[in-house]
C-alpha positions in Angstrom: 15.8 -57.2 -40.7 12.1 -57.2 -39.9 12.9 -55.6 -36.6 14.6 -52.7 -38.3 11.7 -52.1 -40.7 9.3 -52.2 -37.8 11.4 -49.7 -35.9 11.6 -47.4 -38.9 7.8 -47.7 -39.4 7.2 -46.8 -35.7 9.5 -43.8 -36.0 7.7 -42.5 -39.1 4.4 -42.9 -37.4 5.7 -41.0 -34.3 6.9 -38.1 -36.4 3.6 -37.9 -38.2 1.8 -37.8 -34.9 4.0 -34.9 -33.7 3.3 -32.9 -36.9 -0.5 -33.5 -36.5 -0.2 -32.4 -32.8 1.6 -29.2 -33.8 -1.1 -28.5 -36.5 -3.9 -29.1 -34.1 -2.3 -26.8 -31.4 -1.7 -24.1 -34.0 -5.3 -24.2 -35.1 -6.6 -24.1 -31.5 -4.3 -21.0 -30.9 -5.6 -19.3 -34.0 -9.2 -20.0 -33.1 -8.7 -18.7 -29.5 -7.0 -15.5 -30.8 -9.9 -15.0 -33.3 -12.5 -15.4 -30.7 -10.8 -12.9 -28.5 -10.6 -10.4 -31.4 -14.3 -11.0 -32.1 -15.2 -10.5 -28.5 -13.3 -7.2 -28.4 -14.7 -6.1 -31.8 -18.4 -6.7 -30.8 -18.2 -5.7 -27.1 -20.2 -2.5 -26.2 -18.2 0.7 -26.8 -18.2 1.6 -23.1 -16.6 -1.7 -22.2 -14.2 -1.4 -25.1 -13.1 2.1 -23.9 -12.6 0.7 -20.4 -10.5 -2.2 -21.7 -8.2 0.0 -23.8 -8.0 2.8 -21.2 -7.0 0.3 -18.5 -4.3 -1.2 -20.8 -2.9 2.3 -21.5 -3.3 3.7 -17.9 -0.3 4.5 -15.7 0.3 2.5 -12.6 -0.5 4.5 -9.5 1.0 5.2 -6.1 -1.6 4.9 -3.3 -0.9 7.4 -0.5 -2.3 5.9 2.7 -2.6 8.6 5.4 -3.1 7.7 9.0 -4.4 10.7 11.0 -5.9 11.3 14.4 -8.4 13.8 13.1 -7.5 16.4 10.5 -4.2 16.4 8.5 -2.5 19.5 9.9 0.1 19.7 7.2 -2.5 19.8 4.4 -1.1 23.0 2.9 2.2 21.1 2.1 0.3 18.2 0.4 -1.8 20.6 -1.6 1.4 22.0 -3.1 2.8 18.6 -3.6 -0.2 17.0 -5.4 -0.9 20.2 -7.4 2.2 19.6 -9.4 1.4 15.9 -10.1 -0.4 14.0 -12.8 -3.6 13.0 -11.2 -3.7 9.7 -13.1 -0.6 8.6 -11.2 -1.8 8.7 -7.6 -4.7 8.0 -5.4 -5.3 9.0 -1.8 -6.9 7.2 1.2 -7.2 8.6 4.7 -7.9 6.7 7.9 -9.1 9.2 10.5 -11.3 8.9 13.6 -14.7 7.5 12.8 -17.1 10.2 11.6 -14.5 12.8 10.6 -15.1 14.1 7.1 -12.5 15.9 4.9 -14.2 18.8 3.2 -13.7 22.5 2.5 -14.5 23.1 6.1 -11.9 20.8 7.5 -8.9 20.9 5.1 -7.1 23.2 2.8 -6.1 20.4 0.4 -8.7 19.8 -2.3 -7.2 16.4 -2.9 -8.3 15.2 0.5 -12.0 16.0 -0.1 -14.0 12.9 0.6 -11.0 10.6 0.8 -11.7 9.4 4.3 -12.6 5.8 4.8 -16.2 5.1 5.9 -15.2 2.0 7.9 -12.4 3.6 10.0 -11.8 2.5 13.7 -10.7 4.2 16.8 -6.9 3.8 17.0 -4.9 3.7 20.2 -1.1 4.2 20.2 0.8 1.0 21.1 -2.2 -1.3 20.4 -3.1 -3.7 17.5 -5.7 -1.2 16.4 -2.9 0.7 14.6 -2.0 -2.2 12.4 -5.7 -2.9 11.8 -6.1 0.7 10.5 -3.2 -0.1 8.1 -4.9 -3.2 6.9 -8.2 -1.4 6.3 -6.4 1.2 4.2 -4.7 -1.6 2.1 -8.0 -3.5 1.6 -9.6 -0.3 0.3 -6.7 0.7 -1.9 -6.4 -2.8 -3.4 -9.8 -2.5 -4.9 -8.2 -0.3 -7.6 -6.1 -2.6 -9.9 -4.1 0.4 -11.0 -2.7 1.0 -7.5 0.7 -0.8 -7.7 2.6 0.9 -4.8 1.2 1.6 -1.3 2.9 4.3 0.8 2.0 4.8 4.5 2.1 8.4 5.5 1.7 10.0 9.0 -0.1 13.2 9.7 3.2 15.0 10.6 5.0 13.9 7.5 6.4 16.1 4.7 7.7 15.2 1.2 11.4 16.1 0.6 11.1 16.1 -3.2 8.5 16.8 -5.9 6.0 14.2 -7.0 7.8 13.3 -10.3 11.0 12.4 -8.4 9.2 10.4 -5.8 7.1 8.6 -8.3 10.1 7.5 -10.4 12.1 6.5 -7.3 9.3 4.2 -6.0 8.1 2.8 -9.3 11.5 2.0 -10.5 12.0 -0.5 -7.7 10.5 -4.0 -8.0 10.8 -4.3 -4.3 9.0 -3.0 -1.2 10.8 -0.6 1.1 10.3 -2.1 4.6 12.6 -1.2 7.5 13.3 -4.6 9.0 16.0 -5.9 11.4 16.3 -8.5 14.1 15.1 -7.3 17.5 17.4 -8.8 20.1 17.6 -6.0 22.7 14.3 -4.7 23.9 12.5 -7.9 24.8 9.2 -7.1 23.1 8.8 -10.6 21.8 6.2 -12.5 23.9 7.1 -16.2 24.2 3.3 -17.0 24.1 3.4 -16.1 20.4 5.8 -18.9 19.6 3.0 -21.2 18.4 2.3 -18.7 15.6 5.4 -16.5 15.3 8.9 -18.2 15.7 11.3 -16.0 17.6 13.8 -16.2 14.8 11.3 -14.5 12.5 10.6 -11.7 14.9 11.5 -8.3 13.3 11.5 -4.7 14.2 11.4 -1.5 12.1 9.6 1.7 11.1 5.9 1.6 10.6 6.2 3.8 7.5 6.6 1.2 4.8 6.2 1.3 1.0 4.7 -1.9 -0.4 4.5 -3.4 -3.8 1.1 -4.8 -4.6 2.0 -8.5 -3.9 3.1 -7.6 -0.4 0.1 -5.3 0.2 -2.2 -8.3 -0.7 -0.3 -10.5 1.8 -0.8 -8.0 4.7 -4.5 -7.4 3.8 -5.2 -11.2 3.6 -3.4 -12.3 6.8 -5.6 -14.1 9.3 -3.0 -15.8 11.4 -0.2 -13.4 12.5 -2.5 -10.4 13.1 -4.7 -12.2 15.7 -1.5 -13.2 17.5 -0.6 -9.5 17.8 -4.1 -8.7 19.0 -3.9 -11.4 21.7 -0.3 -11.1 23.0 0.8 -7.5 22.4 -0.5 -5.3 25.2 0.4 -1.7 25.8 2.7 -1.2 28.8 2.0 1.8 31.1 3.6 5.0 30.1 6.8 6.2 31.9 6.1 7.5 35.4 6.5 11.2 34.5 3.6 10.8 31.9 1.2 9.0 34.1 -2.0 10.5 35.5 -2.1 7.9 38.3 0.3 5.5 40.0 0.4 1.9 38.7 0.3 -0.6 41.6 0.6 -3.8 39.7 3.9 -5.3 38.7 4.4 -4.5 35.0 7.9 -6.0 34.6 6.6 -9.0 32.6 4.3 -7.1 30.3 5.4 -7.3 26.7 5.1 -3.9 25.2 5.2 -5.1 21.6 4.3 -1.8 19.8 2.6 -3.8 17.0 3.1 -1.2 14.3 6.9 -1.5 14.6 6.9 -5.2 14.2 3.9 -6.5 12.3 4.6 -6.0 8.6 8.3 -6.8 9.0 7.5 -10.1 10.9 4.7 -11.1 8.6 6.9 -10.8 5.5 9.8 -12.6 7.2 7.4 -15.5 8.0 6.2 -15.6 4.4 9.8 -15.9 3.2 9.6 -12.6 1.4 12.6 -10.8 2.8 14.5 -11.3 -0.4 11.8 -9.1 -2.1 12.2 -6.1 0.1 14.7 -3.2 0.5 15.2 -3.5 4.2 14.9 0.2 5.0 12.2 2.9 5.1 12.0 5.9 2.8 10.7 8.1 5.7 13.2 9.8 7.9 12.6 10.0 11.7 14.9 11.3 14.4 14.7 9.2 17.6 17.4 11.1 19.5 15.8 12.7 22.6 16.6 16.3 23.4 17.2 17.8 26.8 13.7 19.4 27.0 11.3 17.2 29.0 8.6 17.3 26.2 11.1 15.8 23.8 11.9 12.7 26.0 10.1 9.4 26.0 9.1 6.8 23.4 8.1 9.2 20.6 10.4 10.6 18.0 11.6 14.2 18.1 9.1 16.8 16.7 10.8 19.5 14.6 9.7 23.0 15.6 9.9 26.3 13.8 13.5 27.0 14.8 14.6 23.5 13.6 13.3 24.0 10.1 16.5 25.2 8.4 18.4 24.6 5.1 20.9 22.5 7.1 18.2 20.2 8.3 16.7 19.3 4.9 20.1 19.1 3.2 21.4 16.8 6.0 18.4 14.5 5.6 18.7 14.4 1.8 22.4 13.7 2.1 22.0 10.4 4.0 22.9 7.6 1.7 23.3 4.6 4.1 21.8 3.3 7.4 23.6 1.2 10.0 21.7 -1.5 11.8 23.5 -2.2 15.1 21.7 -5.5 16.0 22.8 -7.1 12.7 26.1 -5.3 12.2 24.7 -4.4 8.8 25.1 -1.2 6.7 22.3 -0.7 4.2 23.6 1.4 1.3 20.5 3.0 -0.2 19.5 2.1 -3.7 16.5 1.7 -6.0 16.5 -0.7 -8.9 20.2 -1.3 -8.1 21.2 2.4 -8.5 22.6 4.2 -5.5 20.4 7.1 -4.3 19.5 9.2 -1.2 17.7 7.1 1.4 14.7 9.3 2.3 11.8 10.7 0.3 9.8 11.9 3.3 10.5 13.2 6.8 8.6 13.4 10.1 7.6 14.7 12.7 7.1 18.3 11.7 4.9 20.9 13.5 2.8 23.3 11.4 5.2 26.1 12.2 8.2 24.1 11.0 6.4 23.1 7.8 5.4 26.7 7.1 8.9 27.8 7.6 10.3 25.2 5.2 7.8 26.2 2.5 8.4 29.9 2.9 12.1 29.3 2.5 11.4 27.0 -0.5 13.3 24.2 1.3 10.7 21.7 0.4 10.8 20.9 -3.3 7.0 20.3 -3.8 
């Protein structure tokens, strides 16, 4: 009998302790909330305005342009951004060191002064290309409102207006990164194996669209990028492009083309492939034509005669992509809703872009 009374007494005491704990936690929560309210109430008006403006501000898309010098299709982007809410986008341009975007160098007012001051000289097929991407991301990440990061080439055109592209990209909680297993071309260098396992080696388009979390991963990487710098060396150009004959045996040189592998491989190594749409939103035609200048490693450049209604409608009509090395068909969607695959297209000459605008075939 005594044991039962003792147990009942202990249970009562335990319940009382629980109630007191709840009361104390409730009081602490109320005090904390009150302190926050007082802090907001008595903070300087300028800080108060900044606090509420930030809370109410729209998330932005950061357009990250990679250019050799000027952006030759600036007239297209002037039309595109002219119809947009300026609070919903920001622009960053990586051009050659010292190049300044001003009234004297561009027709697009949205490009004025948007060049990076710490740009580097970029060489095609070298790790300097992915370092330029990382410099752009580090700069764009300084603005907390930038929530999506879109890499854009200097020969790229938008296929839709800003509103459509903004809603398309923002509605997806995932990045758009073209990524597939690379089993054919032998670009993987076995010397990388200490850092990059071969089963994590990926290939895809350079023109990715990243959510903020993934942009931070790329900008902060200090392990995978050095491996690309060390082991990815540019292979000599095909013989018909060379200025001089190459005497040395180049058969064992691993022409990695870092920009087609780096972001994809890094995200795979970080276990983030479940957080990406494994496709790009930028269309590129890699099919070489009969003309000599259209052969080689670079994608086809659309000329004036190519810029027709059929071209743009065909690109907009693509709703899936087939990846041969993985026997995978990627049906295009954003936020689990089926949609056209591409928002942008490249590579367009100035003449082709003018032709499209004059025929109102670009909805910008």
